[in-house]
All heavy atoms as TSV, in Angstrom:
chain	resi	resn	atom	element	x	y	z
A	1	MET	N	N	54.239	80.398	-10.422
A	1	MET	CA	C	54.602	79.939	-9.098
A	1	MET	C	C	53.671	80.589	-8.081
A	1	MET	O	O	53.440	81.783	-8.106
A	1	MET	CB	C	56.055	80.302	-8.837
A	1	MET	CG	C	56.644	79.651	-7.643
A	1	MET	SD	S	58.413	79.906	-7.812
A	1	MET	CE	C	59.026	78.914	-6.581
A	2	GLY	N	N	53.136	79.793	-7.167
A	2	GLY	CA	C	52.161	80.274	-6.212
A	2	GLY	C	C	52.810	80.833	-4.957
A	2	GLY	O	O	54.004	81.114	-4.922
A	3	PRO	N	N	52.022	80.990	-3.923
A	3	PRO	CA	C	52.545	81.488	-2.651
A	3	PRO	C	C	53.639	80.581	-2.092
A	3	PRO	O	O	53.785	79.440	-2.508
A	3	PRO	CB	C	51.318	81.488	-1.737
A	3	PRO	CG	C	50.154	81.546	-2.652
A	3	PRO	CD	C	50.578	80.808	-3.881
A	4	ALA	N	N	54.379	81.087	-1.146
A	4	ALA	CA	C	55.502	80.354	-0.574
A	4	ALA	C	C	55.065	78.990	-0.060
A	4	ALA	O	O	54.006	78.856	0.546
A	4	ALA	CB	C	56.128	81.165	0.555
A	5	GLY	N	N	55.885	77.987	-0.305
A	5	GLY	CA	C	55.583	76.650	0.167
A	5	GLY	C	C	54.608	75.890	-0.705
A	5	GLY	O	O	54.190	74.798	-0.370
A	6	GLY	N	N	54.215	76.455	-1.843
A	6	GLY	CA	C	53.304	75.776	-2.751
A	6	GLY	C	C	51.854	75.766	-2.298
A	6	GLY	O	O	51.047	75.005	-2.784
A	7	ARG	N	N	51.498	76.596	-1.350
A	7	ARG	CA	C	50.121	76.631	-0.849
A	7	ARG	C	C	49.239	77.461	-1.777
A	7	ARG	O	O	49.701	78.386	-2.429
A	7	ARG	CB	C	50.089	77.207	0.559
A	7	ARG	CG	C	50.787	76.323	1.548
A	7	ARG	CD	C	50.653	76.903	2.942
A	7	ARG	NE	N	51.181	76.000	3.928
A	7	ARG	CZ	C	52.435	76.017	4.354
A	7	ARG	NH1	N	53.283	76.880	3.875
A	7	ARG	NH2	N	52.847	75.158	5.257
A	8	THR	N	N	47.990	77.146	-1.767
A	8	THR	CA	C	47.055	77.903	-2.594
A	8	THR	C	C	46.661	79.197	-1.893
A	8	THR	O	O	46.868	79.356	-0.686
A	8	THR	CB	C	45.782	77.086	-2.863
A	8	THR	OG1	O	45.106	76.854	-1.635
A	8	THR	CG2	C	46.098	75.760	-3.534
A	9	ALA	N	N	46.066	80.094	-2.636
A	9	ALA	CA	C	45.623	81.365	-2.061
A	9	ALA	C	C	44.544	81.126	-1.011
A	9	ALA	O	O	44.514	81.796	0.022
A	9	ALA	CB	C	45.104	82.281	-3.166
A	10	ALA	N	N	43.664	80.149	-1.247
A	10	ALA	CA	C	42.602	79.856	-0.275
A	10	ALA	C	C	43.189	79.372	1.047
A	10	ALA	O	O	42.705	79.741	2.118
A	10	ALA	CB	C	41.641	78.824	-0.846
A	11	ALA	N	N	44.229	78.563	0.981
A	11	ALA	CA	C	44.871	78.075	2.207
A	11	ALA	C	C	45.542	79.229	2.943
A	11	ALA	O	O	45.501	79.299	4.174
A	11	ALA	CB	C	45.882	76.985	1.887
A	12	TRP	N	N	46.143	80.141	2.198
A	12	TRP	CA	C	46.792	81.302	2.818
A	12	TRP	C	C	45.756	82.175	3.525
A	12	TRP	O	O	45.961	82.600	4.663
A	12	TRP	CB	C	47.548	82.107	1.769
A	12	TRP	CG	C	48.232	83.308	2.334
A	12	TRP	CD1	C	49.453	83.359	2.928
A	12	TRP	CD2	C	47.716	84.647	2.377
A	12	TRP	NE1	N	49.723	84.634	3.338
A	12	TRP	CE2	C	48.682	85.451	3.008
A	12	TRP	CE3	C	46.543	85.235	1.935
A	12	TRP	CZ2	C	48.499	86.807	3.209
A	12	TRP	CZ3	C	46.363	86.583	2.137
A	12	TRP	CH2	C	47.340	87.357	2.769
A	13	ILE	N	N	44.634	82.431	2.840
A	13	ILE	CA	C	43.571	83.260	3.432
A	13	ILE	C	C	43.023	82.589	4.685
A	13	ILE	O	O	42.820	83.238	5.716
A	13	ILE	CB	C	42.458	83.528	2.408
A	13	ILE	CG1	C	42.972	84.455	1.305
A	13	ILE	CG2	C	41.218	84.116	3.075
A	13	ILE	CD1	C	42.032	84.605	0.138
A	14	SER	N	N	42.798	81.288	4.611
A	14	SER	CA	C	42.276	80.561	5.762
A	14	SER	C	C	43.237	80.632	6.947
A	14	SER	O	O	42.823	80.838	8.088
A	14	SER	CB	C	42.028	79.107	5.366
A	14	SER	OG	O	41.504	78.388	6.427
A	15	ARG	N	N	44.513	80.479	6.676
A	15	ARG	CA	C	45.514	80.536	7.743
A	15	ARG	C	C	45.600	81.931	8.353
A	15	ARG	O	O	45.663	82.096	9.573
A	15	ARG	CB	C	46.874	80.100	7.183
A	15	ARG	CG	C	47.915	79.878	8.246
A	15	ARG	CD	C	49.203	79.310	7.671
A	15	ARG	NE	N	49.852	80.250	6.776
A	15	ARG	CZ	C	49.948	80.105	5.457
A	15	ARG	NH1	N	49.438	79.053	4.876
A	15	ARG	NH2	N	50.562	81.010	4.726
A	16	GLN	N	N	45.589	82.957	7.501
A	16	GLN	CA	C	45.632	84.338	7.994
A	16	GLN	C	C	44.380	84.667	8.796
A	16	GLN	O	O	44.443	85.351	9.825
A	16	GLN	CB	C	45.774	85.317	6.829
A	16	GLN	CG	C	47.095	85.243	6.110
A	16	GLN	CD	C	48.253	85.599	7.010
A	16	GLN	OE1	O	48.198	86.549	7.781
A	16	GLN	NE2	N	49.322	84.818	6.926
A	17	ALA	N	N	43.225	84.184	8.325
A	17	ALA	CA	C	41.962	84.443	9.026
A	17	ALA	C	C	41.980	83.807	10.411
A	17	ALA	O	O	41.520	84.423	11.382
A	17	ALA	CB	C	40.795	83.909	8.202
A	18	LEU	N	N	42.518	82.613	10.503
A	18	LEU	CA	C	42.609	81.956	11.810
A	18	LEU	C	C	43.544	82.728	12.730
A	18	LEU	O	O	43.198	83.021	13.876
A	18	LEU	CB	C	43.113	80.523	11.636
A	18	LEU	CG	C	43.420	79.765	12.919
A	18	LEU	CD1	C	42.138	79.512	13.690
A	18	LEU	CD2	C	44.125	78.469	12.608
A	19	ARG	N	N	44.695	83.090	12.214
A	19	ARG	CA	C	45.709	83.746	13.039
A	19	ARG	C	C	45.323	85.168	13.422
A	19	ARG	O	O	45.386	85.560	14.582
A	19	ARG	CB	C	47.043	83.757	12.292
A	19	ARG	CG	C	48.219	84.095	13.186
A	19	ARG	CD	C	49.467	84.100	12.383
A	19	ARG	NE	N	49.334	85.210	11.439
A	19	ARG	CZ	C	50.338	85.906	10.962
A	19	ARG	NH1	N	51.551	85.586	11.261
A	19	ARG	NH2	N	50.135	86.908	10.145
A	20	ARG	N	N	44.895	85.959	12.436
A	20	ARG	CA	C	44.617	87.377	12.701
A	20	ARG	C	C	43.195	87.635	13.194
A	20	ARG	O	O	42.956	88.609	13.905
A	20	ARG	CB	C	44.855	88.191	11.440
A	20	ARG	CG	C	46.303	88.208	11.026
A	20	ARG	CD	C	46.476	89.059	9.797
A	20	ARG	NE	N	47.867	89.053	9.364
A	20	ARG	CZ	C	48.309	89.761	8.348
A	20	ARG	NH1	N	47.476	90.517	7.661
A	20	ARG	NH2	N	49.574	89.701	8.017
A	21	GLY	N	N	42.250	86.777	12.797
A	21	GLY	CA	C	40.865	87.011	13.175
A	21	GLY	C	C	40.454	86.307	14.447
A	21	GLY	O	O	39.925	86.932	15.364
A	22	LEU	N	N	40.693	85.002	14.509
A	22	LEU	CA	C	40.266	84.248	15.685
A	22	LEU	C	C	41.238	84.444	16.843
A	22	LEU	O	O	40.822	84.671	17.973
A	22	LEU	CB	C	40.153	82.763	15.338
A	22	LEU	CG	C	39.484	81.886	16.382
A	22	LEU	CD1	C	38.042	82.328	16.586
A	22	LEU	CD2	C	39.532	80.431	15.954
A	23	LEU	N	N	42.525	84.372	16.568
A	23	LEU	CA	C	43.519	84.527	17.622
A	23	LEU	C	C	43.907	85.986	17.857
A	23	LEU	O	O	44.391	86.330	18.923
A	23	LEU	CB	C	44.762	83.702	17.300
A	23	LEU	CG	C	44.516	82.198	17.101
A	23	LEU	CD1	C	45.800	81.501	16.696
A	23	LEU	CD2	C	43.921	81.582	18.342
A	24	GLY	N	N	43.711	86.819	16.828
A	24	GLY	CA	C	44.018	88.241	16.953
A	24	GLY	C	C	42.761	89.042	17.246
A	24	GLY	O	O	41.797	88.531	17.822
A	25	SER	N	N	42.767	90.294	16.811
A	25	SER	CA	C	41.612	91.143	17.122
A	25	SER	C	C	41.061	91.867	15.894
A	25	SER	O	O	40.355	92.847	16.031
A	25	SER	CB	C	42.016	92.177	18.175
A	25	SER	OG	O	43.064	92.987	17.682
A	26	SER	N	N	41.357	91.353	14.693
A	26	SER	CA	C	40.889	92.008	13.476
A	26	SER	C	C	39.478	91.535	13.127
A	26	SER	O	O	39.244	90.342	12.948
A	26	SER	CB	C	41.837	91.698	12.317
A	26	SER	OG	O	41.298	92.179	11.104
A	27	ARG	N	N	38.550	92.458	13.011
A	27	ARG	CA	C	37.176	92.098	12.653
A	27	ARG	C	C	37.098	91.618	11.215
A	27	ARG	O	O	36.329	90.713	10.897
A	27	ARG	CB	C	36.253	93.286	12.853
A	27	ARG	CG	C	36.013	93.587	14.302
A	27	ARG	CD	C	34.990	94.673	14.460
A	27	ARG	NE	N	34.802	94.988	15.871
A	27	ARG	CZ	C	33.831	95.712	16.322
A	27	ARG	NH1	N	32.961	96.239	15.487
A	27	ARG	NH2	N	33.731	95.940	17.609
A	28	PHE	N	N	37.885	92.241	10.328
A	28	PHE	CA	C	37.890	91.831	8.924
A	28	PHE	C	C	38.327	90.375	8.803
A	28	PHE	O	O	37.678	89.569	8.134
A	28	PHE	CB	C	38.829	92.734	8.110
A	28	PHE	CG	C	39.035	92.241	6.706
A	28	PHE	CD1	C	38.078	92.472	5.736
A	28	PHE	CD2	C	40.183	91.539	6.363
A	28	PHE	CE1	C	38.265	92.011	4.443
A	28	PHE	CE2	C	40.376	91.075	5.080
A	28	PHE	CZ	C	39.410	91.314	4.114
A	29	TRP	N	N	39.429	90.016	9.453
A	29	TRP	CA	C	39.948	88.649	9.353
A	29	TRP	C	C	39.047	87.668	10.089
A	29	TRP	O	O	38.957	86.495	9.718
A	29	TRP	CB	C	41.384	88.571	9.844
A	29	TRP	CG	C	42.341	89.131	8.836
A	29	TRP	CD1	C	43.014	90.290	8.923
A	29	TRP	CD2	C	42.683	88.557	7.566
A	29	TRP	NE1	N	43.769	90.482	7.789
A	29	TRP	CE2	C	43.582	89.432	6.946
A	29	TRP	CE3	C	42.318	87.398	6.900
A	29	TRP	CZ2	C	44.129	89.178	5.689
A	29	TRP	CZ3	C	42.860	87.141	5.651
A	29	TRP	CH2	C	43.752	88.023	5.064
A	30	PHE	N	N	38.340	88.116	11.135
A	30	PHE	CA	C	37.386	87.242	11.803
A	30	PHE	C	C	36.230	86.910	10.859
A	30	PHE	O	O	35.778	85.769	10.801
A	30	PHE	CB	C	36.852	87.877	13.095
A	30	PHE	CG	C	35.917	86.970	13.838
A	30	PHE	CD1	C	36.405	85.884	14.547
A	30	PHE	CD2	C	34.552	87.189	13.807
A	30	PHE	CE1	C	35.545	85.023	15.221
A	30	PHE	CE2	C	33.684	86.341	14.477
A	30	PHE	CZ	C	34.182	85.256	15.183
A	31	ALA	N	N	35.769	87.915	10.111
A	31	ALA	CA	C	34.717	87.674	9.121
A	31	ALA	C	C	35.210	86.718	8.042
A	31	ALA	O	O	34.471	85.833	7.587
A	31	ALA	CB	C	34.257	88.995	8.505
A	32	ALA	N	N	36.463	86.871	7.637
A	32	ALA	CA	C	37.048	85.953	6.656
A	32	ALA	C	C	37.129	84.540	7.225
A	32	ALA	O	O	36.886	83.555	6.524
A	32	ALA	CB	C	38.435	86.438	6.236
A	33	PHE	N	N	37.439	84.423	8.518
A	33	PHE	CA	C	37.496	83.113	9.173
A	33	PHE	C	C	36.115	82.453	9.170
A	33	PHE	O	O	35.977	81.272	8.861
A	33	PHE	CB	C	38.010	83.253	10.609
A	33	PHE	CG	C	37.924	81.988	11.407
A	33	PHE	CD1	C	38.839	80.972	11.199
A	33	PHE	CD2	C	36.927	81.810	12.346
A	33	PHE	CE1	C	38.755	79.797	11.919
A	33	PHE	CE2	C	36.838	80.645	13.070
A	33	PHE	CZ	C	37.758	79.624	12.856
A	34	VAL	N	N	35.087	83.223	9.510
A	34	VAL	CA	C	33.727	82.691	9.519
A	34	VAL	C	C	33.329	82.249	8.111
A	34	VAL	O	O	32.752	81.171	7.926
A	34	VAL	CB	C	32.731	83.736	10.076
A	34	VAL	CG1	C	31.295	83.297	9.874
A	34	VAL	CG2	C	33.018	83.990	11.555
A	35	ALA	N	N	33.650	83.046	7.104
A	35	ALA	CA	C	33.293	82.719	5.721
A	35	ALA	C	C	34.015	81.465	5.238
A	35	ALA	O	O	33.389	80.575	4.648
A	35	ALA	CB	C	33.615	83.902	4.811
A	36	THR	N	N	35.322	81.371	5.487
A	36	THR	CA	C	36.066	80.190	5.030
A	36	THR	C	C	35.611	78.941	5.776
A	36	THR	O	O	35.528	77.866	5.181
A	36	THR	CB	C	37.586	80.376	5.187
A	36	THR	OG1	O	37.897	80.682	6.546
A	36	THR	CG2	C	38.110	81.464	4.274
A	37	SER	N	N	35.296	79.070	7.047
A	37	SER	CA	C	34.798	77.927	7.814
A	37	SER	C	C	33.447	77.464	7.284
A	37	SER	O	O	33.186	76.255	7.193
A	37	SER	CB	C	34.686	78.276	9.290
A	37	SER	OG	O	35.954	78.591	9.814
A	38	ALA	N	N	32.582	78.408	6.938
A	38	ALA	CA	C	31.263	78.062	6.399
A	38	ALA	C	C	31.404	77.329	5.061
A	38	ALA	O	O	30.705	76.341	4.814
A	38	ALA	CB	C	30.415	79.314	6.232
A	39	VAL	N	N	32.309	77.796	4.218
A	39	VAL	CA	C	32.531	77.138	2.925
A	39	VAL	C	C	33.029	75.711	3.139
A	39	VAL	O	O	32.565	74.771	2.478
A	39	VAL	CB	C	33.525	77.946	2.059
A	39	VAL	CG1	C	33.970	77.150	0.848
A	39	VAL	CG2	C	32.891	79.256	1.623
A	40	LYS	N	N	33.943	75.512	4.069
A	40	LYS	CA	C	34.451	74.163	4.351
A	40	LYS	C	C	33.345	73.249	4.852
A	40	LYS	O	O	33.264	72.081	4.464
A	40	LYS	CB	C	35.578	74.231	5.378
A	40	LYS	CG	C	36.853	74.795	4.827
A	40	LYS	CD	C	37.919	74.866	5.911
A	40	LYS	CE	C	39.167	75.551	5.414
A	40	LYS	NZ	N	40.198	75.662	6.458
A	41	LEU	N	N	32.472	73.765	5.744
A	41	LEU	CA	C	31.378	72.958	6.274
A	41	LEU	C	C	30.378	72.580	5.177
A	41	LEU	O	O	29.893	71.448	5.139
A	41	LEU	CB	C	30.667	73.700	7.396
A	41	LEU	CG	C	31.416	73.765	8.719
A	41	LEU	CD1	C	30.674	74.681	9.700
A	41	LEU	CD2	C	31.578	72.379	9.313
A	42	VAL	N	N	30.073	73.516	4.292
A	42	VAL	CA	C	29.137	73.231	3.201
A	42	VAL	C	C	29.724	72.183	2.265
A	42	VAL	O	O	29.031	71.245	1.844
A	42	VAL	CB	C	28.775	74.523	2.435
A	42	VAL	CG1	C	28.062	74.217	1.134
A	42	VAL	CG2	C	27.930	75.425	3.311
A	43	ARG	N	N	31.001	72.304	1.945
A	43	ARG	CA	C	31.640	71.309	1.071
A	43	ARG	C	C	31.646	69.935	1.718
A	43	ARG	O	O	31.429	68.922	1.061
A	43	ARG	CB	C	33.061	71.730	0.733
A	43	ARG	CG	C	33.113	72.817	-0.298
A	43	ARG	CD	C	34.531	73.081	-0.708
A	43	ARG	NE	N	34.561	74.106	-1.738
A	43	ARG	CZ	C	35.658	74.673	-2.181
A	43	ARG	NH1	N	36.820	74.325	-1.681
A	43	ARG	NH2	N	35.600	75.584	-3.114
A	44	ARG	N	N	31.917	69.878	3.014
A	44	ARG	CA	C	31.937	68.594	3.712
A	44	ARG	C	C	30.534	67.993	3.761
A	44	ARG	O	O	30.350	66.789	3.599
A	44	ARG	CB	C	32.486	68.761	5.116
A	44	ARG	CG	C	32.587	67.442	5.864
A	44	ARG	CD	C	33.270	67.600	7.166
A	44	ARG	NE	N	34.684	67.883	6.934
A	44	ARG	CZ	C	35.530	68.267	7.875
A	44	ARG	NH1	N	35.117	68.433	9.108
A	44	ARG	NH2	N	36.799	68.489	7.594
A	45	ALA	N	N	29.517	68.831	3.991
A	45	ALA	CA	C	28.144	68.350	4.063
A	45	ALA	C	C	27.647	67.865	2.702
A	45	ALA	O	O	26.820	66.954	2.628
A	45	ALA	CB	C	27.228	69.449	4.590
A	46	ALA	N	N	28.140	68.464	1.639
A	46	ALA	CA	C	27.720	68.082	0.293
A	46	ALA	C	C	28.233	66.697	-0.072
A	46	ALA	O	O	27.699	66.058	-0.978
A	46	ALA	CB	C	28.198	69.110	-0.729
A	47	GLY	N	N	29.249	66.221	0.610
A	47	GLY	CA	C	29.779	64.890	0.346
A	47	GLY	C	C	30.814	64.903	-0.761
A	47	GLY	O	O	31.100	65.937	-1.371
A	48	PRO	N	N	31.371	63.741	-1.024
A	48	PRO	CA	C	32.411	63.661	-2.049
A	48	PRO	C	C	31.841	63.905	-3.451
A	48	PRO	O	O	30.695	63.555	-3.737
A	48	PRO	CB	C	32.948	62.244	-1.917
A	48	PRO	CG	C	31.861	61.475	-1.255
A	48	PRO	CD	C	31.122	62.457	-0.398
A	49	ARG	N	N	32.649	64.518	-4.272
A	49	ARG	CA	C	32.239	64.777	-5.648
A	49	ARG	C	C	32.480	63.534	-6.495
A	49	ARG	O	O	33.345	62.719	-6.206
A	49	ARG	CB	C	33.023	65.950	-6.226
A	49	ARG	CG	C	32.644	67.270	-5.596
A	49	ARG	CD	C	33.400	68.378	-6.225
A	49	ARG	NE	N	34.706	68.428	-5.554
A	49	ARG	CZ	C	35.672	69.268	-5.851
A	49	ARG	NH1	N	35.509	70.119	-6.817
A	49	ARG	NH2	N	36.804	69.267	-5.185
A	50	GLU	N	N	31.698	63.411	-7.549
A	50	GLU	CA	C	31.885	62.308	-8.485
A	50	GLU	C	C	33.167	62.535	-9.281
A	50	GLU	O	O	33.445	63.660	-9.701
A	50	GLU	CB	C	30.703	62.231	-9.457
A	50	GLU	CG	C	29.421	61.768	-8.807
A	50	GLU	CD	C	29.493	60.323	-8.356
A	50	GLU	OE1	O	30.074	59.497	-9.094
A	50	GLU	OE2	O	28.996	60.034	-7.259
A	51	PRO	N	N	33.940	61.497	-9.496
A	51	PRO	CA	C	35.149	61.666	-10.305
A	51	PRO	C	C	34.790	62.002	-11.753
A	51	PRO	O	O	33.747	61.585	-12.264
A	51	PRO	CB	C	35.848	60.312	-10.224
A	51	PRO	CG	C	34.849	59.359	-9.693
A	51	PRO	CD	C	33.796	60.147	-8.988
A	52	ILE	N	N	35.649	62.770	-12.395
A	52	ILE	CA	C	35.434	63.200	-13.767
A	52	ILE	C	C	36.239	62.295	-14.694
A	52	ILE	O	O	37.438	62.094	-14.484
A	52	ILE	CB	C	35.874	64.657	-13.965
A	52	ILE	CG1	C	35.055	65.563	-13.052
A	52	ILE	CG2	C	35.722	65.089	-15.413
A	52	ILE	CD1	C	35.569	66.988	-13.001
A	53	THR	N	N	35.584	61.716	-15.706
A	53	THR	CA	C	36.276	60.899	-16.688
A	53	THR	C	C	36.966	61.815	-17.681
A	53	THR	O	O	36.323	62.631	-18.340
A	53	THR	CB	C	35.293	59.976	-17.426
A	53	THR	OG1	O	34.617	59.175	-16.458
A	53	THR	CG2	C	36.012	59.101	-18.423
A	54	VAL	N	N	38.287	61.675	-17.781
A	54	VAL	CA	C	39.060	62.529	-18.671
A	54	VAL	C	C	39.235	61.876	-20.030
A	54	VAL	O	O	39.161	62.531	-21.063
A	54	VAL	CB	C	40.443	62.837	-18.049
A	54	VAL	CG1	C	41.285	63.673	-18.986
A	54	VAL	CG2	C	40.270	63.536	-16.722
A	55	LEU	N	N	39.427	60.564	-20.046
A	55	LEU	CA	C	39.653	59.849	-21.298
A	55	LEU	C	C	39.058	58.458	-21.179
A	55	LEU	O	O	39.209	57.788	-20.155
A	55	LEU	CB	C	41.154	59.748	-21.591
A	55	LEU	CG	C	41.558	58.952	-22.822
A	55	LEU	CD1	C	41.108	59.680	-24.085
A	55	LEU	CD2	C	43.043	58.727	-22.846
A	56	SER	N	N	38.391	58.018	-22.217
A	56	SER	CA	C	37.831	56.672	-22.254
A	56	SER	C	C	38.071	56.095	-23.640
A	56	SER	O	O	37.658	56.688	-24.639
A	56	SER	CB	C	36.332	56.729	-21.951
A	56	SER	OG	O	35.775	55.443	-22.061
A	57	GLU	N	N	38.756	54.968	-23.702
A	57	GLU	CA	C	39.038	54.325	-24.985
A	57	GLU	C	C	38.879	52.828	-24.859
A	57	GLU	O	O	39.108	52.256	-23.794
A	57	GLU	CB	C	40.467	54.629	-25.453
A	57	GLU	CG	C	40.665	56.049	-25.913
A	57	GLU	CD	C	41.981	56.234	-26.651
A	57	GLU	OE1	O	42.514	55.252	-27.167
A	57	GLU	OE2	O	42.454	57.369	-26.693
A	58	GLN	N	N	38.489	52.198	-25.966
A	58	GLN	CA	C	38.368	50.747	-26.024
A	58	GLN	C	C	39.707	50.177	-26.458
A	58	GLN	O	O	40.280	50.607	-27.461
A	58	GLN	CB	C	37.285	50.375	-27.050
A	58	GLN	CG	C	37.022	48.912	-27.167
A	58	GLN	CD	C	36.026	48.433	-26.130
A	58	GLN	OE1	O	35.263	49.219	-25.607
A	58	GLN	NE2	N	36.042	47.152	-25.852
A	59	LEU	N	N	40.229	49.211	-25.698
A	59	LEU	CA	C	41.485	48.558	-26.059
A	59	LEU	C	C	41.183	47.225	-26.731
A	59	LEU	O	O	40.353	46.453	-26.263
A	59	LEU	CB	C	42.351	48.329	-24.817
A	59	LEU	CG	C	42.868	49.567	-24.104
A	59	LEU	CD1	C	43.673	49.155	-22.872
A	59	LEU	CD2	C	43.712	50.407	-25.022
A	60	GLU	N	N	41.873	46.995	-27.822
A	60	GLU	CA	C	41.742	45.728	-28.527
A	60	GLU	C	C	42.572	44.671	-27.816
A	60	GLU	O	O	43.503	45.001	-27.082
A	60	GLU	CB	C	42.223	45.899	-29.981
A	60	GLU	CG	C	41.433	46.929	-30.780
A	60	GLU	CD	C	39.974	46.552	-30.935
A	60	GLU	OE1	O	39.668	45.346	-31.048
A	60	GLU	OE2	O	39.129	47.463	-30.917
A	61	PRO	N	N	42.258	43.395	-28.023
A	61	PRO	CA	C	43.073	42.338	-27.422
A	61	PRO	C	C	44.538	42.469	-27.842
A	61	PRO	O	O	44.841	42.881	-28.965
A	61	PRO	CB	C	42.468	41.059	-27.983
A	61	PRO	CG	C	41.068	41.423	-28.348
A	61	PRO	CD	C	41.127	42.862	-28.757
A	62	SER	N	N	45.420	42.181	-26.958
A	62	SER	CA	C	46.882	42.233	-27.119
A	62	SER	C	C	47.416	43.663	-27.224
A	62	SER	O	O	48.540	43.862	-27.660
A	62	SER	CB	C	47.365	41.389	-28.317
A	62	SER	OG	O	47.078	42.045	-29.546
A	63	THR	N	N	46.636	44.661	-26.870
A	63	THR	CA	C	47.142	46.031	-26.813
A	63	THR	C	C	47.237	46.445	-25.353
A	63	THR	O	O	46.590	45.877	-24.484
A	63	THR	CB	C	46.235	47.017	-27.573
A	63	THR	OG1	O	44.950	46.990	-26.990
A	63	THR	CG2	C	46.147	46.676	-29.043
A	64	GLY	N	N	48.053	47.440	-25.096
A	64	GLY	CA	C	48.235	47.901	-23.728
A	64	GLY	C	C	48.236	49.415	-23.668
A	64	GLY	O	O	48.083	50.102	-24.677
A	65	ILE	N	N	48.416	49.905	-22.477
A	65	ILE	CA	C	48.442	51.343	-22.265
A	65	ILE	C	C	49.579	51.665	-21.303
A	65	ILE	O	O	49.852	50.904	-20.371
A	65	ILE	CB	C	47.087	51.854	-21.727
A	65	ILE	CG1	C	47.065	53.370	-21.653
A	65	ILE	CG2	C	46.781	51.244	-20.385
A	65	ILE	CD1	C	45.691	53.952	-21.412
A	66	GLU	N	N	50.252	52.759	-21.565
A	66	GLU	CA	C	51.356	53.198	-20.708
A	66	GLU	C	C	51.057	54.617	-20.252
A	66	GLU	O	O	50.785	55.502	-21.056
A	66	GLU	CB	C	52.678	53.173	-21.489
A	66	GLU	CG	C	53.857	53.624	-20.677
A	66	GLU	CD	C	55.160	53.573	-21.467
A	66	GLU	OE1	O	55.205	52.956	-22.533
A	66	GLU	OE2	O	56.124	54.191	-20.994
A	67	ILE	N	N	51.122	54.826	-18.962
A	67	ILE	CA	C	50.860	56.151	-18.391
A	67	ILE	C	C	52.171	56.670	-17.839
A	67	ILE	O	O	52.818	56.027	-17.021
A	67	ILE	CB	C	49.801	56.076	-17.272
A	67	ILE	CG1	C	48.498	55.529	-17.844
A	67	ILE	CG2	C	49.595	57.446	-16.643
A	67	ILE	CD1	C	47.450	55.245	-16.809
A	68	ARG	N	N	52.582	57.849	-18.328
A	68	ARG	CA	C	53.842	58.443	-17.883
A	68	ARG	C	C	53.615	59.877	-17.455
A	68	ARG	O	O	52.718	60.544	-17.941
A	68	ARG	CB	C	54.885	58.432	-19.020
A	68	ARG	CG	C	55.204	57.055	-19.508
A	68	ARG	CD	C	56.316	57.033	-20.507
A	68	ARG	NE	N	56.231	58.116	-21.485
A	68	ARG	CZ	C	57.255	58.493	-22.250
A	68	ARG	NH1	N	58.410	57.891	-22.162
A	68	ARG	NH2	N	57.116	59.471	-23.107
A	69	ASN	N	N	54.467	60.342	-16.560
A	69	ASN	CA	C	54.465	61.723	-16.139
A	69	ASN	C	C	55.795	62.329	-16.579
A	69	ASN	O	O	56.841	61.965	-16.075
A	69	ASN	CB	C	54.313	61.819	-14.619
A	69	ASN	CG	C	54.232	63.245	-14.148
A	69	ASN	OD1	O	53.938	64.142	-14.924
A	69	ASN	ND2	N	54.491	63.465	-12.879
A	70	VAL	N	N	55.748	63.229	-17.529
A	70	VAL	CA	C	56.950	63.834	-18.081
A	70	VAL	C	C	57.039	65.267	-17.589
A	70	VAL	O	O	56.109	66.048	-17.789
A	70	VAL	CB	C	56.950	63.774	-19.626
A	70	VAL	CG1	C	58.202	64.390	-20.187
A	70	VAL	CG2	C	56.779	62.336	-20.094
A	71	GLU	N	N	58.136	65.610	-16.963
A	71	GLU	CA	C	58.340	66.977	-16.478
A	71	GLU	C	C	58.592	67.915	-17.660
A	71	GLU	O	O	59.335	67.570	-18.579
A	71	GLU	CB	C	59.526	67.027	-15.513
A	71	GLU	CG	C	59.315	66.217	-14.254
A	71	GLU	CD	C	58.217	66.794	-13.379
A	71	GLU	OE1	O	58.063	68.024	-13.323
A	71	GLU	OE2	O	57.497	65.982	-12.765
A	72	PRO	N	N	57.991	69.102	-17.643
A	72	PRO	CA	C	58.233	70.057	-18.729
A	72	PRO	C	C	59.649	70.615	-18.668
A	72	PRO	O	O	60.253	70.698	-17.600
A	72	PRO	CB	C	57.199	71.163	-18.485
A	72	PRO	CG	C	56.877	71.056	-17.026
A	72	PRO	CD	C	57.056	69.603	-16.652
A	73	ASP	N	N	60.158	70.983	-19.838
A	73	ASP	CA	C	61.494	71.614	-19.889
A	73	ASP	C	C	61.408	73.012	-19.354
A	73	ASP	O	O	60.436	73.739	-19.563
A	73	ASP	CB	C	61.993	71.661	-21.342
A	73	ASP	CG	C	62.288	70.271	-21.890
A	73	ASP	OD1	O	62.554	69.364	-21.068
A	73	ASP	OD2	O	62.232	70.091	-23.129
A	74	ASP	N	N	62.441	73.430	-18.621
A	74	ASP	CA	C	62.482	74.797	-18.076
A	74	ASP	C	C	63.039	75.792	-19.085
A	74	ASP	O	O	63.129	76.966	-18.802
A	74	ASP	CB	C	63.326	74.840	-16.794
A	74	ASP	CG	C	62.617	74.156	-15.637
A	74	ASP	OD1	O	61.364	74.071	-15.679
A	74	ASP	OD2	O	63.292	73.722	-14.703
A	75	GLY	N	N	63.408	75.331	-20.250
A	75	GLY	CA	C	64.046	76.202	-21.244
A	75	GLY	C	C	63.110	76.736	-22.164
A	75	GLY	O	O	62.658	77.518	-22.722
């Protein structure tokens, strides 16, 4: 289980950096804000990533495929 609210660690760091560094007075968190912002800009400039093919199969005539999402047991 991740951080509260299901957020990732990167989102938490980014939020803390904005709050404590840009809006607050912490130099450490301001540096973290600059770093996370730079990473976001580089990713945006790089453009969308190519989708990854996970499975590829040839279907014969009169065959089909069923895609289901099954929740794991908690036991």
